[in-house]
C-alpha positions as CSV (number, residue, x, y, z in Angstrom):
1,M,-5.5,-2.8,-24.7
2,L,-5.3,-5.7,-22.4
3,T,-7.9,-8.3,-23.1
4,I,-8.8,-11.2,-20.8
5,N,-10.6,-13.8,-23.0
6,G,-12.5,-16.7,-21.2
7,L,-9.7,-17.3,-18.9
8,T,-10.0,-20.4,-16.7
9,V,-7.3,-21.3,-14.1
10,R,-7.6,-24.4,-11.9
11,L,-5.2,-25.0,-9.1
12,G,-5.2,-28.3,-6.8
13,G,-8.3,-29.3,-8.5
14,R,-10.0,-26.0,-7.6
15,T,-11.4,-23.7,-10.2
16,I,-9.9,-20.2,-9.4
17,L,-10.9,-18.3,-12.5
18,D,-13.8,-19.5,-14.6
19,R,-14.1,-18.2,-18.1
20,A,-13.2,-14.9,-16.8
21,T,-13.4,-12.1,-19.5
22,A,-12.6,-8.4,-19.4
23,A,-11.0,-5.5,-21.6
24,V,-8.9,-2.9,-20.0
25,P,-8.6,0.3,-21.9
26,P,-5.1,1.5,-22.9
27,G,-3.9,3.9,-20.3
28,A,-6.6,2.9,-17.7
29,R,-5.9,3.2,-14.0
30,V,-7.5,-0.3,-12.8
31,G,-8.1,-1.3,-9.2
32,L,-8.4,-5.1,-9.1
33,I,-10.4,-6.0,-6.1
34,G,-12.1,-9.2,-4.6
35,R,-12.5,-11.0,-1.4
36,N,-9.4,-12.8,-0.1
37,G,-8.8,-16.0,-1.9
38,A,-10.9,-14.7,-4.7
39,G,-7.9,-15.3,-7.2
40,K,-6.6,-11.6,-7.7
41,S,-2.8,-12.6,-7.3
42,T,-3.5,-15.6,-9.6
43,L,-4.9,-13.4,-12.3
44,M,-1.8,-11.1,-12.0
45,K,0.4,-14.1,-12.3
46,A,-1.4,-15.2,-15.4
47,M,-0.9,-11.7,-16.8
48,I,2.8,-11.8,-16.6
49,G,3.0,-15.5,-17.8
50,E,3.9,-17.1,-14.7
51,L,0.8,-19.2,-14.6
52,E,-0.8,-20.7,-17.8
53,G,-4.5,-20.8,-18.0
54,D,-6.3,-24.1,-18.8
55,E,-8.4,-22.5,-21.2
56,G,-8.7,-18.8,-22.7
57,S,-6.0,-16.3,-23.2
58,I,-4.6,-12.9,-22.2
59,E,-3.9,-10.6,-25.0
60,M,-1.9,-7.3,-25.3
61,P,-0.1,-5.5,-28.0
62,R,3.3,-6.8,-29.2
63,R,6.3,-5.5,-27.3
64,T,4.2,-4.5,-24.4
65,R,6.7,-4.1,-21.4
66,L,5.1,-5.5,-18.3
67,G,6.3,-4.6,-14.8
68,Y,5.6,-6.7,-11.8
69,I,7.4,-7.1,-8.4
70,A,8.9,-10.6,-8.0
71,Q,8.1,-12.5,-4.6
72,E,11.7,-12.6,-3.6
73,A,13.3,-9.2,-2.3
74,P,16.4,-7.9,-3.7
75,H,19.7,-8.7,-1.8
76,G,23.5,-8.4,-2.0
77,S,26.1,-5.6,-1.6
78,A,24.4,-3.3,-4.2
79,T,23.0,0.0,-2.8
80,P,19.2,0.8,-3.1
81,L,20.3,3.7,-5.5
82,E,22.4,1.1,-7.6
83,T,19.4,-1.4,-7.7
84,V,16.9,1.1,-8.9
85,L,19.2,2.4,-11.6
86,A,19.7,-1.2,-12.8
87,A,16.0,-1.6,-13.2
88,D,16.5,0.6,-16.6
89,V,18.2,-2.3,-18.6
90,E,18.1,-0.4,-21.7
91,R,19.9,2.7,-20.2
92,L,22.6,0.4,-18.9
93,E,23.1,-1.3,-22.1
94,L,23.2,1.8,-24.1
95,L,25.6,3.5,-21.6
96,Q,28.0,0.3,-21.8
97,E,27.8,0.2,-25.8
98,S,28.6,4.1,-25.7
99,E,32.0,3.2,-23.9
100,N,33.0,0.5,-26.2
101,C,31.4,1.5,-29.7
102,E,33.8,2.4,-32.4
103,D,31.4,2.8,-35.2
104,P,30.5,6.6,-35.3
105,D,27.2,6.0,-36.9
106,R,26.0,3.6,-34.4
107,L,27.5,5.7,-31.7
108,G,25.4,8.6,-33.0
109,D,22.2,6.3,-32.7
110,V,23.1,5.2,-29.2
111,Y,23.7,8.9,-28.0
112,E,20.2,9.9,-29.7
113,R,18.6,7.2,-27.8
114,L,20.0,8.0,-24.7
115,I,18.8,11.6,-24.9
116,A,15.3,10.3,-26.0
117,I,15.1,8.2,-22.8
118,D,16.5,11.0,-20.5
119,A,19.4,8.8,-19.5
120,Y,21.4,11.5,-18.0
121,T,18.9,12.6,-15.3
122,A,18.2,8.9,-14.3
123,P,20.3,9.0,-10.9
124,S,18.3,12.1,-9.7
125,R,15.0,10.5,-10.8
126,A,15.9,7.3,-9.0
127,S,16.9,9.2,-5.8
128,R,13.7,11.1,-5.8
129,I,11.7,7.9,-6.0
130,L,13.8,6.4,-3.0
131,I,13.3,9.5,-1.0
132,G,9.5,9.3,-1.5
133,L,9.6,5.6,-0.2
134,G,11.4,6.8,2.9
135,F,15.1,6.3,2.0
136,D,17.4,9.4,2.9
137,E,20.8,10.0,1.1
138,E,22.6,7.9,3.6
139,M,20.2,5.0,3.4
140,Q,20.5,5.2,-0.5
141,Q,24.2,4.4,-0.3
142,R,24.1,1.2,2.2
143,P,24.2,-2.1,1.0
144,L,20.9,-4.0,0.4
145,D,21.7,-6.6,3.0
146,S,21.9,-4.1,5.7
147,F,18.1,-3.7,5.5
148,S,15.1,-5.6,6.7
149,G,12.8,-7.5,4.2
150,G,10.2,-4.8,4.4
151,W,12.7,-2.1,3.2
152,K,14.2,-4.3,0.6
153,M,10.6,-4.7,-0.9
154,R,10.5,-0.9,-0.9
155,V,13.6,-1.0,-3.0
156,A,11.9,-3.5,-5.2
157,L,9.0,-1.2,-5.7
158,G,11.2,1.8,-6.3
159,A,13.0,-0.3,-9.1
160,L,9.7,-1.2,-10.8
161,L,8.4,2.4,-10.7
162,F,11.7,3.6,-12.0
163,S,11.5,1.3,-15.0
164,Q,8.3,2.7,-16.2
165,P,6.7,-0.4,-17.9
166,D,3.9,0.0,-20.5
167,V,1.5,-1.8,-18.1
168,L,2.5,-1.6,-14.5
169,L,1.2,-4.4,-12.2
170,L,1.1,-3.8,-8.5
171,D,0.0,-6.4,-5.9
172,E,-0.6,-4.7,-2.6
173,P,2.1,-2.2,-2.9
174,S,1.3,-0.4,0.2
175,N,1.7,-3.4,2.6
176,H,5.4,-2.5,3.4
177,L,4.9,1.2,3.5
178,D,3.9,3.7,6.2
179,L,1.2,6.3,5.8
180,E,3.8,9.1,4.7
181,A,5.2,6.6,1.7
182,T,1.8,5.5,1.0
183,L,0.9,9.0,0.3
184,W,3.8,9.7,-1.8
185,L,3.0,6.4,-3.8
186,E,-0.4,7.7,-4.5
187,N,0.5,10.8,-5.9
188,F,3.2,9.1,-8.0
189,L,0.4,6.7,-9.4
190,K,-1.9,9.5,-10.1
191,A,0.6,10.9,-12.5
192,Y,1.7,7.5,-14.1
193,P,1.6,7.7,-17.9
194,A,0.7,4.2,-18.8
195,T,-1.7,1.5,-17.9
196,L,-2.0,0.6,-14.4
197,V,-3.4,-2.4,-12.7
198,V,-3.3,-2.5,-8.9
199,I,-4.4,-4.9,-6.3
200,S,-5.2,-2.9,-3.3
201,H,-7.5,-2.9,-0.3
202,E,-6.7,0.8,0.4
203,R,-10.0,2.5,0.0
204,D,-8.3,6.1,-0.4
205,L,-5.9,4.9,-2.9
206,L,-8.7,3.3,-4.9
207,N,-10.7,6.3,-4.8
208,N,-7.9,8.8,-5.5
209,V,-5.7,6.8,-8.2
210,V,-7.9,4.5,-10.4
211,D,-10.8,5.2,-12.9
212,H,-11.9,1.6,-13.2
213,I,-12.7,-1.1,-10.8
214,L,-12.2,-4.8,-11.9
215,H,-14.2,-6.9,-9.4
216,L,-13.2,-10.5,-9.3
217,Q,-16.0,-12.8,-7.7
218,G,-16.8,-16.5,-8.1
219,G,-14.2,-16.7,-10.7
220,K,-15.7,-14.2,-13.1
221,L,-14.6,-10.6,-13.8
222,T,-16.9,-7.4,-14.0
223,L,-15.3,-4.1,-14.9
224,Y,-17.0,-1.0,-13.5
225,P,-16.2,2.6,-14.5
226,G,-15.2,5.0,-11.9
227,A,-13.5,4.6,-8.5
228,Y,-14.1,2.6,-5.6
229,D,-17.0,4.6,-4.0
230,S,-18.8,4.5,-7.5
231,F,-18.3,0.8,-7.5
232,E,-19.7,0.2,-3.9
233,R,-22.8,2.3,-5.3
234,Q,-23.2,0.2,-8.4
235,R,-22.6,-3.0,-6.4
236,A,-25.3,-2.0,-3.9
237,E,-27.8,-1.3,-6.8
238,R,-26.9,-4.5,-8.3
239,A,-27.4,-6.3,-5.0
240,T,-30.8,-4.7,-4.5
241,Q,-31.9,-5.7,-8.1
242,L,-30.6,-9.2,-7.3
243,A,-32.5,-9.6,-4.1
244,A,-35.7,-8.4,-5.8
245,A,-35.2,-10.9,-8.7
246,K,-34.4,-13.8,-6.2
247,A,-37.6,-12.9,-4.3
248,A,-39.7,-12.8,-7.5
249,Q,-38.2,-16.3,-8.5
250,D,-38.7,-17.7,-5.2
251,A,-42.4,-16.8,-5.3
252,Q,-42.8,-18.3,-9.0
253,R,-41.1,-21.4,-7.9
254,A,-43.4,-21.8,-4.9
255,R,-46.4,-21.4,-7.1
256,L,-45.1,-24.0,-9.6
257,Q,-44.4,-26.5,-6.9
258,D,-47.8,-26.1,-5.3
259,Y,-49.4,-26.6,-8.9
260,V,-47.3,-29.7,-9.6
261,A,-48.0,-31.1,-6.0
262,R,-51.9,-30.6,-6.4
263,N,-52.3,-31.5,-10.1
264,S,-49.9,-34.4,-10.9
265,A,-52.1,-37.3,-9.7
266,R,-55.2,-36.0,-11.9
267,A,-55.4,-37.1,-15.4
268,S,-57.1,-34.0,-16.6
269,T,-54.2,-31.8,-15.5
270,A,-51.3,-34.1,-15.4
271,R,-49.8,-32.9,-18.5
272,Q,-50.0,-29.3,-17.4
273,A,-48.4,-30.3,-14.2
274,Q,-45.5,-32.2,-16.1
275,S,-44.9,-29.2,-18.1
276,R,-44.6,-27.0,-15.0
277,A,-42.3,-29.5,-13.5
278,K,-39.9,-29.2,-16.5
279,M,-40.2,-25.3,-15.9
280,L,-38.9,-26.0,-12.4
281,E,-36.0,-28.3,-13.5
282,K,-34.8,-25.6,-16.2
283,M,-35.0,-22.6,-13.9
284,Q,-31.7,-21.2,-13.2
285,P,-31.3,-20.3,-9.6
286,I,-30.5,-16.8,-8.6
287,T,-28.0,-16.7,-5.7
288,A,-28.1,-13.8,-3.3
289,L,-25.3,-12.3,-1.9
290,I,-24.4,-14.5,1.0
291,E,-23.1,-13.4,4.4
292,D,-19.3,-14.3,4.6
293,P,-18.0,-15.4,8.0
294,S,-14.6,-14.1,7.4
295,L,-16.2,-10.5,7.8
296,S,-17.0,-11.5,11.5
297,F,-15.1,-9.4,14.3
298,D,-16.6,-9.1,17.7
299,F,-14.5,-7.9,20.6
300,P,-15.8,-8.8,23.9
301,D,-16.2,-5.7,26.2
302,P,-13.8,-5.3,29.3
303,A,-14.9,-4.9,32.8
304,E,-15.0,-1.2,33.9
305,L,-11.9,0.4,35.3
306,K,-11.3,3.9,36.6
307,P,-9.4,6.3,34.4
308,P,-6.6,6.6,33.7
309,L,-5.5,3.3,32.3
310,I,-2.0,4.4,31.5
311,T,0.1,7.4,32.5
312,L,3.6,8.4,31.1
313,D,5.5,11.0,33.1
314,L,8.7,12.0,31.4
315,A,9.1,8.6,30.4
316,A,11.9,7.3,28.1
317,V,12.1,3.8,26.2
318,G,14.5,2.0,24.0
319,Y,16.5,-1.1,23.5
320,A,20.1,-0.2,24.6
321,A,21.3,1.4,27.6
322,D,21.7,5.2,27.5
323,K,20.2,5.2,24.0
324,P,16.5,5.8,24.4
325,V,14.4,5.6,20.9
326,L,11.7,8.0,22.6
327,S,12.1,10.3,25.5
328,R,10.1,13.0,27.3
329,L,7.0,11.1,27.0
330,N,3.9,12.5,28.7
331,L,0.8,10.6,27.7
332,R,-2.4,9.6,29.4
333,I,-4.8,6.8,28.0
334,D,-8.3,6.7,29.4
335,P,-10.7,3.9,29.1
336,D,-12.6,5.5,26.2
337,D,-9.6,6.8,24.2
338,R,-9.3,6.1,20.5
339,V,-5.7,7.1,19.7
340,A,-3.9,6.6,16.3
341,L,0.0,7.0,16.3
342,L,1.3,8.9,13.4
343,G,5.0,9.2,12.1
344,R,7.3,7.5,9.5
345,N,8.4,4.0,10.1
346,G,11.7,3.8,12.2
347,N,10.5,6.9,14.2
348,G,9.4,4.8,17.2
349,K,5.8,4.1,16.9
350,T,6.1,0.4,17.5
351,T,8.6,0.9,20.3
352,L,5.9,3.2,22.1
353,A,3.2,0.6,21.5
354,R,5.4,-2.1,23.3
355,L,6.0,0.2,26.1
356,L,2.4,0.8,26.6
357,A,1.7,-3.0,26.3
358,A,4.5,-3.4,29.0
359,Q,6.7,-5.4,26.9
360,L,9.4,-2.7,27.3
361,P,10.0,-1.2,30.6
362,P,10.7,2.6,30.8
363,M,14.3,3.5,31.1
364,E,13.6,6.8,32.6
365,G,10.8,8.6,34.2
366,E,7.4,6.8,35.3
367,M,4.9,4.7,33.8
368,F,1.7,4.0,35.9
369,S,-1.1,1.6,35.0
370,S,-3.9,0.0,36.8
371,G,-3.0,-3.5,38.3
372,Q,-6.2,-5.1,37.0
373,M,-5.8,-3.6,33.4
374,K,-5.7,-6.3,30.6
375,V,-3.8,-5.6,27.2
376,G,-4.5,-7.2,24.0
377,Y,-1.6,-6.4,21.7
378,F,-1.6,-7.2,17.9
379,T,1.4,-7.5,15.6
380,Q,2.0,-9.0,12.2
381,Y,4.6,-11.3,13.8
382,Q,1.8,-13.1,15.8
383,V,0.1,-13.9,12.5
384,E,3.4,-15.3,11.1
385,E,4.1,-17.4,14.1
386,L,0.9,-19.3,14.2
387,S,1.6,-23.0,13.7
388,S,0.4,-23.9,10.0
389,E,-0.3,-27.6,11.1
390,D,-2.6,-26.8,13.9
391,T,-6.4,-25.6,13.7
392,P,-7.8,-22.5,15.0
393,L,-9.6,-24.9,17.7
394,E,-6.2,-26.2,18.7
395,H,-4.7,-22.7,18.9
396,M,-7.6,-21.3,21.0
397,T,-7.7,-24.4,23.3
398,R,-4.1,-24.0,24.4
399,T,-4.6,-20.2,25.0
400,M,-7.8,-20.8,27.0
401,K,-6.6,-24.0,28.7
402,D,-8.6,-23.3,31.9
403,K,-11.8,-22.7,29.9
404,T,-14.6,-25.1,29.0
405,P,-14.9,-26.3,25.3
406,G,-18.0,-24.2,25.0
407,A,-16.1,-21.1,26.0
408,V,-13.3,-21.8,23.6
409,R,-15.9,-22.4,20.7
410,A,-17.8,-19.3,21.6
411,Q,-14.7,-17.0,21.3
412,L,-13.7,-18.6,18.1
413,G,-17.4,-18.0,16.8
414,R,-17.0,-14.2,17.6
415,F,-14.3,-14.2,14.8
416,G,-16.0,-16.5,12.2
417,F,-14.5,-19.7,13.0
418,S,-17.7,-21.8,13.6
419,G,-18.3,-25.4,12.7
420,P,-15.8,-26.8,10.1
421,R,-14.0,-23.7,10.0
422,A,-12.6,-24.2,13.6
423,T,-11.0,-27.5,12.6
424,Q,-9.3,-26.4,9.5
425,Q,-5.4,-26.2,9.2
426,V,-4.2,-22.7,9.8
427,G,-1.8,-23.4,6.8
428,K,-4.8,-23.6,4.5
429,L,-6.3,-20.3,5.8
430,S,-6.0,-17.0,3.9
431,G,-3.9,-14.2,5.3
432,G,-7.0,-12.3,6.4
433,E,-8.2,-15.5,8.1
434,R,-5.1,-15.8,10.1
435,A,-5.1,-12.3,11.1
436,R,-8.8,-12.8,12.4
437,L,-7.4,-15.8,14.4
438,A,-4.6,-13.8,15.8
439,L,-7.0,-11.1,17.0
440,A,-9.4,-13.9,18.4
441,L,-6.2,-15.2,20.6
442,I,-5.3,-11.8,21.9
443,T,-8.9,-10.8,23.0
444,Y,-10.2,-13.9,24.9
445,E,-9.7,-12.1,28.2
446,A,-11.7,-9.1,27.3
447,P,-8.8,-6.6,27.4
448,H,-9.2,-3.1,28.7
449,I,-7.0,-1.7,25.8
450,L,-6.5,-2.9,22.3
451,I,-3.1,-2.1,20.8
452,L,-3.1,-2.9,17.1
453,D,0.0,-2.5,15.0
454,E,-1.0,-2.8,11.2
455,P,-4.0,-5.0,11.7
456,T,-5.2,-4.5,8.1
457,N,-2.1,-5.8,6.1
458,H,-3.9,-9.1,5.2
459,L,-7.6,-7.9,5.2
460,D,-9.6,-7.0,2.1
461,V,-11.7,-3.9,1.8
462,D,-14.8,-5.5,3.1
463,A,-13.0,-7.0,6.1
464,R,-11.5,-3.6,6.9
465,E,-14.9,-2.3,7.0
466,A,-16.2,-4.9,9.3
467,L,-13.2,-4.3,11.6
468,V,-13.7,-0.6,11.7
469,Q,-17.4,-1.3,13.0
470,A,-16.2,-3.8,15.4
471,L,-13.7,-1.4,16.9
472,N,-16.3,1.3,17.1
473,D,-18.7,-1.1,19.1
474,Y,-15.8,-2.0,21.5
475,T,-16.1,-0.2,24.6
476,G,-12.4,-0.3,25.6
477,A,-9.6,1.8,24.7
478,V,-7.8,1.6,21.2
479,I,-4.3,2.4,20.4
480,L,-3.9,2.0,16.4
481,I,-0.9,2.1,14.1
482,S,-2.1,1.9,10.5
483,H,-1.3,3.2,7.0
484,D,-4.9,2.9,6.1
485,R,-6.1,6.5,6.6
486,H,-9.7,5.5,6.0
487,M,-9.4,3.1,9.1
488,V,-7.8,6.0,11.1
489,E,-10.3,8.5,10.3
490,L,-13.2,6.5,11.1
491,T,-11.7,5.0,14.2
492,A,-9.5,7.3,16.0
493,D,-10.7,10.6,17.7
494,R,-7.1,11.5,19.0
495,L,-3.8,11.7,17.1
496,V,-0.3,11.4,18.7
497,L,2.5,12.2,16.5
498,V,5.7,10.1,17.0
499,D,8.7,12.2,15.6
500,G,11.8,13.8,16.7
501,G,12.7,11.3,19.5
502,T,9.4,11.9,21.3
503,A,5.4,11.7,21.1
504,R,3.1,14.6,21.4
505,N,-0.5,15.1,20.8
506,Y,-1.5,16.4,17.3
507,D,-4.1,18.8,17.5
508,G,-5.0,18.9,13.7
509,S,-7.2,16.4,11.9
510,M,-6.2,13.7,9.6
511,E,-6.5,15.9,6.6
512,D,-4.2,18.6,8.3
513,Y,-1.6,15.7,8.9
514,I,-1.9,14.6,5.2
515,D,-1.4,18.1,4.2
516,F,1.6,18.5,6.3
517,V,3.2,15.2,4.9
518,L,2.6,16.5,1.4
519,G,3.9,19.8,2.2
520,R,0.8,21.8,1.8
521,N,0.4,22.6,5.8
522,Q,2.2,22.8,9.0
523,P,1.3,20.8,12.0
524,K,-1.1,22.4,14.5
525,G,-0.6,22.4,18.4
526,D,3.1,23.7,18.3
527,D,3.4,24.7,21.9
528,R,6.9,26.1,21.8
529,P,7.4,29.6,23.2
530,R,6.7,32.3,20.8
531,P,9.7,34.6,20.2
532,S,9.6,38.2,21.1
533,K,8.9,41.1,18.7
534,K,12.5,42.2,18.7
535,D,13.6,38.5,17.9
536,R,11.2,38.2,15.3
537,Q,12.5,41.3,13.7
538,A,16.0,40.3,13.8
539,A,15.2,36.8,12.4
540,A,13.2,38.5,9.5
541,A,16.2,40.8,8.7
542,D,18.4,37.8,8.7
543,A,16.2,36.0,6.4
544,R,16.1,38.9,3.9
545,E,19.9,39.0,3.8
546,E,20.0,35.2,3.3
547,A,17.3,35.3,0.7
548,K,19.0,38.1,-1.3
549,R,22.3,35.8,-1.2
550,V,20.3,32.9,-2.4
551,K,18.6,34.8,-5.2
552,A,22.1,35.8,-6.4
553,E,23.4,32.3,-6.3
554,M,20.2,31.1,-8.0
555,A,20.9,33.6,-10.9
556,A,24.5,32.4,-11.4
557,A,23.1,28.8,-11.3
558,E,20.5,29.6,-13.7
559,K,23.0,30.9,-16.2
560,E,25.2,27.8,-15.8
561,V,22.4,25.5,-16.4
562,A,21.5,27.5,-19.7
563,R,25.1,27.4,-20.7
564,L,25.5,23.6,-20.1
565,T,22.2,22.8,-21.7
566,A,23.3,24.6,-25.0
567,R,26.7,22.8,-24.8
568,C,24.9,19.5,-24.5
569,E,22.6,20.4,-27.3
570,K,25.5,21.2,-29.7
571,L,27.2,18.0,-28.6
572,D,24.1,16.1,-29.3
573,A,23.8,17.5,-32.9
574,A,27.6,16.6,-33.6
575,L,27.1,13.2,-32.3
576,I,24.1,12.6,-34.5
577,D,25.8,14.3,-37.4
578,P,29.5,14.4,-37.1
579,A,30.1,15.6,-40.6
580,G,27.9,18.7,-40.2
581,A,29.4,19.8,-36.9
582,S,30.8,23.2,-36.7
583,G,32.6,25.5,-34.4
584,E,34.5,24.0,-31.5
585,F,33.2,20.3,-32.1
586,A,34.1,20.2,-35.9
587,R,36.5,17.6,-36.8
588,I,36.5,16.0,-33.3
589,P,36.3,12.1,-33.4
590,A,33.2,10.4,-32.4
591,G,34.7,8.7,-29.3
592,E,36.0,12.3,-28.1
593,L,32.6,13.8,-28.6
594,A,31.0,11.2,-26.6
595,R,33.4,11.7,-23.7
596,L,32.7,15.4,-23.9
597,R,29.0,14.7,-23.9
598,G,29.3,12.5,-20.8
599,E,31.2,15.2,-19.0
600,A,28.8,18.0,-20.0
601,G,26.0,15.8,-19.0
602,Q,27.1,15.2,-15.6
603,E,28.1,19.0,-15.1
604,L,24.4,19.9,-16.2
605,E,22.9,17.3,-13.7
606,A,25.0,18.9,-10.9
607,A,24.1,22.5,-12.0
608,E,20.4,21.6,-12.1
609,A,20.7,19.9,-8.6
610,S,22.4,23.1,-7.3
611,W,19.7,25.3,-8.8
612,L,16.9,23.1,-7.3
613,E,18.7,23.2,-3.9
614,L,18.8,26.9,-3.9
615,G,15.2,27.2,-4.9
616,E,14.1,24.9,-1.9
617,Q,16.2,27.2,0.5
618,L,14.6,30.2,-0.9
619,E,11.1,28.6,-0.4
620,A,12.1,27.7,3.1
621,L,13.1,31.3,3.8
622,A,9.9,32.5,2.5
C-alpha cells in the first residue's frame, strides 16, 4: 500500500501540499487530478524522493520499485531498442554475470532467475512496446540523437513501461503521443499488473484505465472510488451539499449579527449578545466553490463571409522541391465547418494545417481562399516562444498596437486575464495560462477560421471542457488536431484522415476510427473502384492457395517451437541441477550448458517470431 501521511510541502514560501493524506490500495489504478498549479507534479516528485516534505511522510513496503520518467529525455548513439532493453537493469546484470561466472552453483541460480523474469523474450517485448508508441522496425535501429525531443520522450516512456516497476508513476504520459499511440498506451495500462498512479487530463484515459481518482485541491487530497465520470458525479453532489451548507451558515450568521447589533447596548440582553458574538468568532466559514478565471475562453465571432473559405484542387504541399509530403489534396472548408484531422504523427497533419493557414504555398495544384479571410493558427511553439519577462498586457499591447488600451484589456479579459492577472510576468504563469494567452493573441482580429494544433497539452480537465464550450459557441470554422478524443467527439462534425501521402474525408464516426486503429474495424468511405466478379473469384482462389501454403509453414513452425521449448526446458533443468542431468546434457560443463541454453533461447525466439508472423499473414488472408 502507498500511504501519504499528513504531507506538507512548501516551495518558495508557498504551501503546495498542506497535511495531505491518502492511502492507495495495492494494485490500484489511480488518476491523480487537480487544477493546473495545484501541486500534482510536486506530489509525484515527493513520492520518488526528489522532494522532501516539510512535514509528514510517504510510506510503502520495503523494496518497492518505483518507476518515473526523468525530466531529461534520453540521448546518445544508442538505439531506441537498446535504450528500452537497458531499462531492465536486473536482466542486463544477470546476462553479464552468466557470461563471466565460473561457479556452477551460482550459474544455475543466475539461469533460474533469467528464466523467471522471462529474459530471453525481452527483445520482442521491447519491440512490441516501441511499435505501439509509433516506432517501426527501421526507427527502432536509429540512434537516439536522430530523433526530436518528443520522440525521445516516447523512448523514455517505452523504457519505463518495459521495466515494469511495482508502482508506475506517469505524469501526463500522452503529451508527446498522437491519438493512435494514446489508444495503445491506454490498452497497455489497462493490463498493467501492478499499482499505477497517473497524472492525466485525458478524460477518456481516466474513464477507461483508472479505478480511483485522487483529487488534489487546496493542498488536500481526497480519494474517490471509480473512474472520472463517477468522480464528477460525486463532486457535483458535494458541491450541491456545500452550497446548501454555506447558504444555511450565511443565514445563521446574519441572524446572529442582527441579534448582536440590536442587543449589545441593552444591559438586560448584553450577556446574550456577547455570547452570540463569541459564536460568530468561532464559526468556521464554509467556502463555496469559486469561479476560476483560468477557465475563461471566449473567441470573438468573425464577420460573415460567403462559402467556401478555402478550396484545395489537386494540391500538393511539402518542404523540399519535388518531394511533397501530401499530394492529390481535394478539400473544401466552409464557414461553419468543424473538422478534425486524424492520422499518426509524421503523416502530415501539421503540414496540411500550415497549408490551410497559408504558411506553406501549394507545390502543385490550386488553393483558393477569400481575400478577406482571417486565420487564427495555434501551435505549441507559440506558447514556448512567449517572452517570460513580459506580461500578458505587454504581449497583447504589442500585438494590438493600433488599438486602444480598453480594447487590449477587453481581449485579455475574454481569456481570464483581468486586473492583476494581466500584469503578472509570463514566466510565473502555468502552462495552461500561457496556452490561453497564446489563444488570446491569435484571435484578437476575430478570425474566420481557427486552426488548433494540439491546443490541450497544458490544459487540465476543467479547462478542456471550457475550451470545448467556447469552440461550440464560436461561429467561425474550426480545424482541430488533437489526441484528446473527448474534445474531438464533442467539437468536430467532420473527420479527415491524413494518411498515405494524402488527406481524404473519413465517413465513419470517431468510434469507427478507434476500432480501425485497434484492428477491430476497417475505415469506411473507401471510394476505390470495386473489382469485377471474375477478378474477385481469381483473387479468392489465389488467397486460398496462399492460405494453404501459410498453414503448412505454420504447422512446421509450431513443431519447431515445441522442439526448441522442450530443449530449453531440458537445458534449464541441467543448469539448475548439473549432477542430475541425463541424456545428451549429462556430464557437460556448466559453461557449455550456458552457451547451449543461450543459443536455444535465441532459436526459440526466432521460431516464435516466425510462427507469429505466419499467423498474422493467415489472419490477413482470412
